[in-house]
C-alpha positions, 0 to 999 in steps of 0.5 A: 339779106344782111341783118340791119346794122344796129343803131349806133350807141350814143358814144362811149360812156365817159369815165372821166370825172373831175373834183368839184372845187367848190365842194372839195376845195382841198381835193379828195382822199383816195381810200382802199375801201368805201370807208373813211377809216380805210387806208389812204391810197393817195389824193386828188387835188381840186379840179383834178381828174379821175378815171372811174372803173368801167361799169362803176356803181355807187357803193354805200359807206361800209360804216353806214355813214350817209355817204356814197363812194365810187371806185376809180382806176386812176390816177390811183386805184381806190375809192373816193366820195362820190358827191364831189365829182363833176363830168370832165370839161 
């Protein structure tokens, strides 16, 4: 007998996030690494959308600051502060 079909996955994990304008009214800076002293790669405006890297994880600040970062693949590849994001609407 054929194997039973696996239960359908609960849909693809959305990698889309947007910048929460009430928390980051000026938008976010994209950095080369998980530190606010690392090189600036670009910026994301308030309400702007970003794409997280697949299997993303929160990255602790490299300077030991009380901040987590998350890696994004677009619109610019780099790291942004994780506390300012909401799910895309």
